[in-house]
N, C-alpha and C positions, 0 to 999 in steps of 0.2 A: 232518309238515311236510316231511321229506326226500323222501317219496314224491311230494309235490305238485310239487317242483322237479325231480324226476327226469325227464329228457327221454324222451319217447315219441313214436312216429310220429303217434299221434292228436293230441297237443298241438301238435307241429310243423305238422301239416297244418292244424289248426284256426286257428292263429295266421297262417299263410301265407295261407290262404283268406280270412280276414277282412281282412288287409291288401290283398290283391289285389282284393277286392270293394269295400271301403269307399273306399279312396283314389281309385280311378278315378271312383267315383260323386261324391265331393266335388269333385274337379277338374272333372268334366263339369258339375256343378251350377254351380260358380263361373263357368266360361266361358259357360254358357248364360245366366246372369244378365247377364254383361258384354255378350254378343251381343244380348240382348233390349233392354238399355238403349241400346246403340248404334243398333239398328234403330229403336227407338221415337224416339230423338232425331232420326234422319234422317227418319222419317215425320212427326214433329211439325214439323220445319223445312219440309218440303214443304207440309204442311197450312197452317201459318201463312203461308208465302209466298204460297200460292194465295189465302188470304183477304185478305191485305193488297193483293195484286195485283188482286183482284176490285174492291176499293174504289177503288184507284188508277185502274184502267181506266175504271170508271164515272165518276169525277171528271174524269180527264184526257181520255180518248178520246171518251166519249159526250156530255159536256156542255161543259167549258171549251174543248176543241179545236174543237168545233162552233161555239161562240160566236165564238172567235177567227177561224175560217175564214170565217164568215158576215160578220163586220164587215170583214174584209180584202177580201172580195168586194165588199161595199158601197162600201168606199173606192175600189176599182178602178173601179167604175161612176161614182163622183163625179169621178174623174180623167179619164175619157174625154171627148174633145172633142165627140163626137156624141151626148151625152146629150140626150134629147128632153124630159126633165122637169127642173123646177127642183129644187135640192137639198132645199128644205123638203118639197115633195110627195113626193119619193123617200124621204126619211127617215121621214116620217109613215107612208107605206105600209108600209115595213119594220117600223116600231115596232108598228103595229096587227096585223101578221101574225105577229110573234114573241111567243109567249105569255109566257115568263119575263122579257122585256125591259121595264123600267119607264121608263127615261130614256135618251134618245139625244141626244147633244150634239155639234155640229160647231164647232170653233174653228179659225180661220184666222189666220195671222200677219199677213196683209194687212189684214183688217177689224178684228181685235182683239176685236170683240163676238161672242160665241158664238151659234150657232143652237141653241136648246134646245127639245126636244120631250119630252113625257112623257105618261103615262096619268093623267089628272087624278083619276079616281075612286079609283084605288088609292093615289095619293100623298096624297089627302085623308084616307083612312083611316089611313095610316101617320104623317102629320105630327103629330097630337095625341099619339101614343105617345112620340115622341122627336124634337122639332123640330130639335135640334142635329145629330143623326145624319142626319136626312133632308136637311139642307142639304148634307151631304157628298156626296149623290148628284150634285150639280152642280159639285163642286170637282175640277178636274184635279190629279192628283198629279205631273204632269211638265210641263215647259215646251214649248210648241209649237216644233218645229224643233230640239230638243235630244235627244241620246241615240240617234241613228240611226233606222232604219225598222223595228226589231223590235217586234212586238206586246208590250204590257206588261199584266200582271195585277196590280192593286193589292191592298191589304190589305182583308179582308172588313169590311163595315159591319154592325154588330149593333145593333139597337134595344134599348134598356134595357127590362127587364121583358118581353121577348119572345124566342122562339126563332128568329125570322126573321133570316136572314142574306142580305146582298146583296153581289155581287161586281162591282167596276168593272173594265172592260177598255178599254184605250186602244190605238188603231191609228194610229201616225204615218204620214203619206203626203204626197205633193206633188200639188197640184192640176194641172190641165192647163197652167196658165201657170207652173208651177214653184214656186208659193208653198207653204211648209211649212204643214201642217194636221194636226189630230188629231181622230179620230173616237172618241168615248167612249160606251160603253154600260154601263148598270148592270143586272145580271141578278139576278133573285130566285132563291135557291138552295133554296127549299122543295121544288121538284120533285126536286132532286138528293138531298136528305136523305131524302125519301120513297122514292125509288128504292133507295137504299142500305139503308134499313130493311126494305123489301119483299123485296129479292133476297138479302140477307145472312143466312146461317144460321150463327150463331156458338156456339150452345149456351150454356154457362156462361162463355164467354170474354168479355173486355171489349175493345171496339174503339173507338178514338178517332181523330179527325182534329184535329191540333194545328198551330198556326202556329209561326213561328220563335221567338216569345217563350214558347212552351210553353202558350199559352191553348187550351182545348178549343173547337174549332169544332163538332164533332159527337161524340156519345157514344152507344154502343149502349144498349139498354134496361136491361141488368143491370150497367152500368158503375158504378164507385165514385166517379167524378167526373162532374159535369154540364157541359153546354155553358156556356161562359163562365168555368168554373173554370180554375185553373192546375194542369196535370197534374204531380203531385209524385213520381211514381214515379222511382226512381234511374235507370231506363233513359233518362230524358230527357237525361242527360249525353251519352250516345252519340248520341241523336237530334240534339242540337245540332251535334255533330261531323259527323254524316252530312249535315246540311243544308248544310254547307260543302264537301262532296265531290261528285264526279260519279257516285258509285255510287248506284244506285236501290234495291237490295234487300240485306238484311243477314241474318246467321245468328241462330239462336235463342240467347239468353243467359239466364243465371239471375241473379236479383237478390232482395234482401230488403227488405221494407217493413213496418214496424210488427209485427215479430216473425213474419212469414209469408214463405214462399218462393214466388217467382213465376217463370214463364218468360215472356220477352218477345221480340217480333220487330217490325220496322218497315220500311216502304218510304217512299221520297221521291217526291213528285209531280213532274210534268214542268214544269207551267206556273206553279206557285206555290211559295213557300217553306213548304210544308206537309209534314207527315209523317203517315202512317197507322200507328198504333201498336196492336199486339195484345198483350194481357196475359192470361195463363192461370195458374190456381192450380196449383202444382207437384203437390200431392196428387191433384188431379183428373187431371192429365196422366199421372201415373205410377201410376194405379190398376191398369193392366194388368200393369206390372212387379211391383207388390206382390203381386198375385194369383199371378203366375208364381213368385215367391219362396215363397209358402205352398205351392203345389203341389209345388215341387222339394223343400222340406223334408219334406213328407209322404211323397213317394215314396222319398226317400233313407232315411227311417226304416223304411218298409216293406221296402225292399231289404236294409237291414242286418239286420232281424229274419229275413227269409227266408234271407239268406246264413248267418246263425248256425245256423238250423235245418238248412239243407241241408248246411252244412259238417260239422256234428256227425254227421248221418246218413251222408253220403258218407265222411267220415273213418273212422267206425267200420267201415263196410262195406269200405273200402279197406284198413284196418288188419288186419281179419280175414283178407282174402285174402293180404296181404303176410306176415302172421304164419304162415299156412299154408305159403306157399312158402318162407319162411325156415326153418321146421321141416323141410321136405323137403330143403332145401339143406343143413341141418345133418346130416341122415341121410346125404346123399351125401358130405359131408365126412368122415364116419366110415367110409366105404367101403361103404355099402349101395347097390348099384347095381341091386337087384331091386325097388325100390319102384315103385308106380304113382301117378302124379300126376293127380288129377282136374282136369278143365278146367271151372271154374265158370261161364264165360260166353264170349261171342264177342268181347268187347272186348279192350283191350290187356293186361289181367290174364290173360284166357284165352289170348291169344297167348303171353304170357310163360310160363304153365304148360305149354302145348303145346311151346314151344321148349325149356323146361327138361327135359321128358320126353324130347324128341328128343336133347338133349345127354347125358342119362343113358344112353340107348341107345347113343349113339356112344362114350361112355366104356367101356361094357361090351364093345363090339366092339374098342376099342383095347387093353383088357386082354388079351382073348383072342388078338388077332393079334400084338401086339408084346411082350406080357408085360413091359412096362416099368413096373414098379411105381412108380418115382419120378415118371414123367410122369403116371400115373393119379392119384397122390396130389396132384400139382400141379393137375390139372383139378378134382379134388374140392374142393380148397381154394378155387379161383376160383369154382366153382359155389356154394359156401356164402356167398360175398360178392357175389351178383348185385345185391343192392340197396344195396351200398356202392360206394364209389369204385373204378373200374377203372383209375384212373391211378396212376402210381408215387408213392410217398411220398418227397418230396425229390428231390435231384439226385445223380448219381454224383460222387464225390469223386476227382478225378484231377489230378495235377500237370500244369501247362501247358495246362489246359483249363477254360474257364468255361462252365457249362451253365445255361441258363434256358429254362423252358417255360411256356406259358399255354394254358389250355383254357377257351373261352367258348361254352357251349351256347346255341343259339337259344331253347330252352325249358328246362324243368327237367331233362330227360334228352336225350341226343343220341347221334349215331353216330360222332362223331370220337373218336379216342383216340391215345395215344402210349405207348410203353414202350421199355425198353432192356435189353440184356444187358451186364453188366460182366464181360468175359472175364478180364482180369487188370489189373495196375496201369497198363498202357499201351494196352490195346485195349478199345474200346467199340462195341457194336452198338446202333443207334438205329432204332426203327420208328415211322412215323406212318401212320395209316390213316383212311379216311373211308368210312362206310357210307352207301349211298343211302337217302333218306327221312329221317324224323325220328321223334321220340317213343320210346315204350317198345319197339316192335319193333326199331328201329335200335339202341337201347341194348343190347338183348339180344344182337343179332348182334355188336356191338362187344365184349361180354363173351365171346362164343364165340370171336371173333377173338383176343382177348387170351389165351384158353386155347390156341388154335391156335398163337399166337406162342410161348407158354411151352414148348410141346411141341418147339420147334425149337432148344432150347438146345444140343443135341448137335451141330447143324450151324451154329451161330451164326457160325463163321468163313467160311461160304460164303453170301453174300447171296442169290445166285440160288437156292440150295437152300432157304433160309429161305422165300422167296416161294412156291416150288413146294410145299414141305411144308405151308405154311398153306393153300394152295389145295386140296390133297388132303384136308385135314382138314375144310374148310368146304364143299366142293362138295356140292350137293344138300341142304343143311341151312338155306338162307336164303330159301326160297320164291322170290319174284320179285325179291328184292333182291340187290345185289352190293356190293362194296367195292373201293376203290383203296388201294394201299399203296406205301410206299417204305421200303426197309431199307438202312441205310448202316453199314458196318464202318469204324471209324476207328482207325488204328494211329499213335499219337503217337511211337512210337520210330522207325518208318520214315518218318514224316511223309507218310502217304498215306491215301486212303480208297477203298473199293469200294462202289458203290451199285447196287442192283437195283430194278427198277421193275415195278409192276403197275397201269399206267394212271393213275398219280398225277401231279399237277403237278410240274414239274422241280425238282430240288434246286438252290438258288442258293448261289453262293460269291462273296462280295465280297472282291476282292483289293486290299488297301490299297496295295500296292507299285505296281500299274499303274493303280489307280483305275478298275477295270472289274468288271462282273458276268459271272460264268461260269455258264451253265446246263448242268446235267448231267441228261440223260434218255435212258437206253439205249433204242435202237430196238427195237420189237417188244413192248413191255410190254402185257399184256392184263389186263382186269378180272378180279378174283379171285372165285371161287365160282360161276362160270357154266359152266365145263366141267371135265372131270376133270383135264386136264393143261394147263398154260400154260408159256411159255418162261422167264419170270423173267430177262430179259437183265440183264447187269451191265456196269459201266464203272469203270475205275480212274482215279484222279486224284491228282497229287502236291500236297501241301500245303506252305505255307511259313508262317513266323511272321507273325502279323497277319491271317491269313485269317479270315473270318467265314462260318460255314456256317448256312444258313437253311432249315429245313423249314416247310411250311405246307400248309393245306388250301384248297380252292377257294373257301371263304367269303370270303377276302381279295380276290382279283382280281374276284370276281363280286358284290361289294357294289355296289349301285346307288344313285345319287342320286335325288331325287324325280322327275326327268324320265326315269329309266330307264337313264341312261348308266352303264356298268360302270366300276369303279375301274381294273381292267385291270393287266396285267403291266408295261406301260411306266411307269405312275405308281408302281407298287410298287417297281420297280427304281430309279427316280429318288429315291424316298423313302429307300431303303436307302443310296444314295450320300451323300445329304444328311446323314444321321445316322450316318455311319460311326464317329464317335468316341464315340457314346453307349453306355454300358455295356449289356449284354444286357437286364437287367431293365427299365431305363428306356427302352431302345429298343422293347421290346414294348409298354410302357405308351404311348409316343408313337404307335406304330402303331395301337393300338386307339382312342386318342383321335382320331387323324386320320381313321380310318374312320367313327367316329361323326359327326364334322363333315361328312364326305362324304355319309353315308347320310341324316342329318337325319330320323330317325324315332325318337320317344321309345319306341315299342313294342319297339325292339331290331332286331337284324339279321335278315335273311331266311334265313340259313343258319348252321350251326355254324362256329366259327373256332378253329383250333388252330395254334400257332406255337411252334417250337423254335429257339433261337439258340445256337450254340456258337462261342466265340472261341478260336482257336489262339494260344497265347502263344509 
């Protein structure tokens, strides 16, 4: 049982790999479903709108508008003084030429008695079916001379026991002598219904035309309510509200009826108080989303199984390689510099093995040239901990100094690092460095740089010599990579610091007394490990109580927002002044949080970030 809970690299890697693999898959699956539902709803809204608009255009534009325009034109002809035909002949001609027109009536306020014309054969067939409703063909629904000159469309006339519907249209006008008159036509809507049935492709959906009272005027073939029924779907509450508004089209909505879920959409006609209502079963509409869910569940399960198998395989392979290098590192730690380290592959592990061998060779040369046994033992100790943290454990304890540091790698390993030399109770040397590139090669070089820094303990009082000494140690051993560094010697007793630079971002000092930022960057600083000798220029600066010293790597000013704009030195300096009274640890936390809000990328930063804050009391 104890061995099961004993931490090993294999178990750590397996757990980490599973978390990294499974959680993104689940998150991606969730957002894929959300996006699918949103896209489907948008698509359905467009489809439903097109269907209801198709019915509305057929009803409004193709038929009713045409009837209104033709009757209006006829009324204009009747108004003209130069008409060569008497009204009865003109009306009869128009009646016979207009197929859906059954009754044409002209009523004048002057005569009082209407002029009625109709198609007798068709009226004779309709009259026995429903005499009372047929009589309404000849009843005006508005008074002559009232209500202005706008065309009016009346309530549909339905014959009992029949699906036939007739629509009265009245056109108010004034005759040539100014007398108010009304021209009334009754049109048979059978052609309209046939055209809608013929041209409308609705699948399993239900389409209705309802009047302002909710009575069904038209219903598609698979509809749950028939013509003449009262449409009882809850969507009718919003339809009635829509009939009172000026809006013509509305969004898809969800409603429940008799234990089932439906999607509904409706449009309002232009010339009548009618609505075109489309109803669809929720299950049918969302069949694609349900299938997408099943596919996502399946592939997530497959990915989890493959992740487990791959993580076990890769973790064991990785663990064996790391175990081998750890064993060799242990031998180095015991002083065996004659070992040969095999390079198992060309990947990062192979680069680590090759670099470790190169470091061993360098240690052998250092022993022969300098014969500094202490320095060699220090390098061996660092080499034995290559796969462990290269950062200092804790902070230096010094009176009148508060020290806080934070290391935030972009990935699991990185090239940033920091270290310090505690010379005595009032002097402290602090180093921050940044290796170019990322990943295991950069981490290895940072480990080598730590070794190189440790070798400079004898010259820790001379910042420039520390930089030059590290460069001599690393030159030629980093392949195509390089590093920047800044080393600072702080003397609390003299209240001064000396800084030396190797191409690193400037050292910042916030002076509370004057409320300003001081940037220290000695001129002539050169990148480390690119040439045998560099200058390592230094600069001295007097400190006072309340000063805040800030070291950082370029991951802070070069953090970019989604548009690509960098955070920059100016914003960083302003942030430092704004949070001058925040303690070092909370100040670093606030800086990291502010950068995350600026970067807006859940995947993390694009570069490693290291930050050191020292407050002089």
